[in-house]
C-alpha positions in Angstrom: 25.7 0.6 -23.4 24.7 0.1 -19.7 22.3 -2.8 -19.3 18.8 -2.0 -18.0 18.2 -2.5 -14.3 14.9 -4.1 -15.0 12.9 -6.1 -17.6 9.5 -4.9 -18.6 7.2 -7.3 -20.5 4.1 -6.0 -22.0 1.5 -8.5 -23.0 0.6 -9.1 -26.6 -3.0 -9.1 -25.6 -5.2 -6.1 -25.1 -4.0 -4.2 -22.0 -5.8 -4.8 -18.7 -5.5 -2.8 -15.4 -3.0 -5.2 -13.8 0.8 -4.9 -13.3 2.8 -7.6 -11.6 6.3 -7.1 -10.4 9.2 -9.0 -8.8 11.7 -6.7 -7.1 13.8 -9.3 -5.4 14.5 -12.0 -8.0 17.4 -10.3 -9.8 20.3 -12.6 -10.5 22.8 -10.3 -12.3 25.4 -9.3 -9.8 27.1 -6.0 -10.8 30.8 -6.0 -11.3 31.2 -3.3 -8.7 29.4 -5.1 -6.0 32.7 -6.2 -4.4 31.0 -8.4 -1.7 33.3 -10.3 0.7 30.9 -13.0 1.8 30.3 -16.4 0.0 28.1 -16.0 -3.1 26.0 -19.0 -2.3 25.2 -17.5 1.1 24.4 -14.1 -0.4 22.1 -15.7 -3.0 19.9 -16.9 -0.1 18.5 -13.3 -0.1 17.0 -13.7 -3.6 13.4 -14.4 -4.2 14.5 -17.3 -6.3 12.8 -17.5 -9.7 9.8 -15.5 -8.7 10.2 -13.5 -11.9 9.6 -16.8 -13.8 6.7 -17.7 -11.7 4.9 -14.4 -12.3 5.8 -14.2 -16.1 2.5 -16.1 -16.7 0.6 -12.9 -15.8 1.2 -11.7 -19.4 -1.1 -14.5 -20.5 -3.9 -12.6 -18.7 -2.9 -9.3 -20.4 -0.9 -7.9 -17.5 2.4 -6.1 -17.7 5.3 -7.7 -15.8 8.3 -5.8 -14.3 11.3 -7.7 -12.8 14.5 -6.4 -11.3 17.7 -7.6 -12.9 19.9 -6.7 -10.0 19.9 -8.5 -6.6 18.2 -7.1 -3.5 21.4 -7.5 -1.6 23.0 -4.9 -3.9 20.2 -2.4 -3.3 16.7 -3.1 -2.1 13.9 -1.3 -4.0 11.4 -2.4 -1.3 13.0 -0.1 1.2 12.7 3.7 1.4 15.7 5.8 0.1 16.5 7.0 3.6 16.2 3.5 5.2 20.0 3.2 5.4 22.1 1.6 8.1 24.7 4.3 9.1 27.2 1.4 9.9 27.3 0.4 6.2 28.6 3.9 5.2 32.2 5.2 5.2 31.1 8.7 6.0 28.1 10.9 6.9 25.0 10.7 4.6 24.2 14.2 3.3 20.6 14.1 4.6 18.8 12.7 7.6 18.4 8.9 7.7 15.4 6.8 9.0 16.6 3.2 9.5 14.1 0.8 11.0 14.9 -2.0 13.4 15.5 -4.5 10.6 17.9 -2.1 8.9 19.9 -1.6 12.1 20.7 -5.3 12.2 22.1 -5.0 8.7 19.2 -5.6 6.3 18.3 -2.2 5.0 18.4 -0.4 1.6 22.0 -1.6 1.2 22.7 -4.8 3.1 25.5 -4.8 5.7 25.0 -8.3 6.9 24.7 -11.4 4.7 23.4 -13.3 7.8 24.1 -13.1 11.5 27.8 -12.9 12.1 28.7 -12.8 8.3 29.1 -9.2 6.9 28.5 -8.6 3.2 31.5 -6.3 2.8 35.1 -6.2 4.1 34.8 -2.4 4.8 32.1 0.3 4.8 31.0 1.7 1.5 31.9 5.1 0.1 28.9 7.5 0.1 29.2 8.0 -3.7 28.9 4.3 -4.3 25.5 4.1 -2.5 24.3 7.2 -4.2 25.2 5.6 -7.6 23.2 2.5 -6.8 20.2 4.7 -5.9 20.6 6.7 -9.2 21.3 3.8 -11.5 19.1 1.1 -10.1 16.6 2.1 -7.4 15.0 5.2 -9.0 14.7 3.7 -12.5 12.9 0.6 -11.0 10.4 2.8 -9.2 10.1 5.0 -12.3 9.1 2.2 -14.6 6.6 0.9 -12.1 5.0 4.3 -11.8 4.9 4.8 -15.6 3.5 1.4 -16.2 0.7 1.8 -13.6 0.0 5.4 -14.8 -0.5 4.2 -18.3 -3.3 1.8 -17.2 -4.9 4.3 -14.8 -5.2 6.7 -17.8 -7.0 4.1 -19.8 -9.2 2.3 -17.2 -9.3 4.8 -14.3 -7.8 2.3 -12.0 -4.9 -0.3 -11.8 -3.8 -3.0 -9.5 -0.1 -3.7 -8.7 0.7 -7.2 -7.4 4.1 -7.0 -5.8 5.4 -10.6 -5.7 7.9 -12.1 -3.3 8.9 -15.4 -1.9 9.0 -16.3 1.8 10.7 -19.1 3.8 8.5 -22.1 4.5 8.8 -21.6 8.2 9.0 -18.5 10.3 10.3 -17.4 13.7 7.1 -15.6 14.4 5.3 -18.9 14.6 7.9 -20.8 16.6 9.4 -22.2 13.4 6.1 -23.6 12.4 5.0 -23.9 8.8 3.7 -20.7 7.2 0.6 -20.5 4.9 0.9 -20.9 1.1 0.5 -17.2 0.5 0.4 -14.0 2.6 -1.3 -10.9 1.1 -0.2 -7.6 2.5 -2.1 -4.3 2.0 -0.7 -2.3 4.9 -3.9 -2.9 6.8 -5.9 -1.4 4.0 -3.7 1.6 3.3 -2.3 0.4 0.0 -5.2 -1.5 -1.4 -9.0 -1.4 -0.8 -9.8 -4.3 1.7 -12.5 -5.6 -0.6 -10.0 -6.2 -3.4 -7.6 -7.9 -0.9 -10.4 -10.2 0.1 -11.2 -10.9 -3.5 -7.6 -11.9 -4.1 -7.6 -14.1 -1.0 -10.8 -15.8 -2.1 -9.5 -16.5 -5.6 -6.4 -18.2 -4.1 -8.4 -20.1 -1.6 -10.6 -21.4 -4.4 -7.5 -22.8 -6.0 -6.8 -24.8 -2.8 -4.2 -22.6 -1.1 -4.1 -21.3 2.5 -3.9 -17.5 2.6 -3.1 -15.1 5.5 -3.6 -11.4 5.5 -1.0 -8.9 6.7 0.7 -11.5 9.0 3.6 -11.7 9.1 4.0 -9.4 6.0 1.9 -6.3 5.6 3.8 -4.8 2.7 6.8 -2.5 2.5 8.0 0.4 0.4 6.7 -0.7 -3.1 3.1 -1.0 -2.0 3.4 2.0 0.3 4.7 4.2 -2.5 2.6 2.9 -5.4 -0.6 2.0 -3.6 -2.9 5.0 -3.5 -6.4 3.7 -3.6 -8.0 7.1 -3.5 -6.3 7.7 -6.9 -7.4 4.3 -8.3 -3.9 2.8 -7.7 -4.2 -0.4 -5.7 -1.1 -2.2 -4.5 -1.0 -5.6 -2.9 2.0 -7.5 -1.7 2.0 -11.2 -2.5 4.3 -13.5 -0.5 4.7 -17.0 -2.0 5.8 -19.9 0.2 9.0 -21.3 -1.2 8.2 -24.8 -0.3 5.5 -24.8 -3.0 8.1 -24.7 -5.8 11.8 -24.9 -4.6 14.4 -26.4 -2.3 15.3 -23.5 -0.1 18.8 -24.7 0.8 20.0 -25.7 -2.6 18.2 -23.0 -4.6 16.8 -25.5 -7.0 13.3 -25.9 -8.4 11.2 -29.0 -7.8 8.2 -30.5 -9.5 5.8 -28.1 -7.8 7.1 -25.2 -9.9 5.0 -26.1 -13.0 1.9 -26.7 -10.9 2.3 -23.4 -9.2 2.7 -21.6 -12.5 -0.5 -23.1 -13.7 -2.3 -22.0 -10.5 -1.0 -18.5 -10.8 -2.1 -18.3 -14.4 -5.6 -19.1 -13.3 -5.3 -16.6 -10.4 -4.2 -13.8 -12.7 -6.9 -14.5 -15.2 -9.6 -14.6 -12.6 -8.4 -11.4 -11.0 -8.3 -9.7 -14.4 -11.9 -10.8 -15.0 -12.9 -9.2 -11.7 -11.0 -6.0 -12.5 -12.5 -5.6 -16.0 -16.0 -5.8 -14.5 -15.4 -3.3 -11.7 -14.3 0.3 -11.8 -12.7 2.1 -8.9 -16.0 3.3 -7.6 -17.4 -0.3 -7.4 -14.3 -1.6 -5.7 -14.6 1.1 -3.0 -18.3 0.3 -2.5 -17.9 -3.4 -2.1 
């Protein structure tokens, strides 16, 4: 029997209108990956242990979804047509729409491990990429959609927190330190700005620095699943890796437990807000 491409954890508590997912923390590298670059280098693309960080959301009643496969195999936070033509050994059967990041090798299917280091020894057959979409990409989005829909049916609204990790320093700031968290709502398109501000405030009350939509505004997951007009709010949460891990060695440090405790409080406080406010109240604030 083929293993599931994701893990879904439903809380033993009464359900609440919150779903938390980690699309980039998968550590099970499929046998047919056939990458040619060094594995330790490829693993730098992982959102290391974010699935374990967000698992505490079940203690607040939330459902948690986590990818089992690595983002370097196929990235569910990219659109299906966001494919670099150079990674393909042939012509894709429908039009492609790669963005600038994809054209440097970091699209739906990665072509480059890092600058100057290709992932593969040769372009991939079309059928191989199609198989990844069918077996991994679409099931992940399907379980997210179903898990959110289940809560919208009960509560009339649901919030998806799409969790990621980010490097401690960024090129956009001249290699200066990034904030502890970045919340992305695609400039209000995927999540009502009032809810985004609520989440920002809750994190700040816990002592963290929080930026909005800079440098991360949210990608395909919040774009696809965030439809505020339907009661579906989606907010991307970027967590600074320096809070809990050594980025070079991919090892956890003593901050991991402290961050888990803080996130437990964050999710509980967010759920308390959501249980008091329906979709009309969120839109009115």
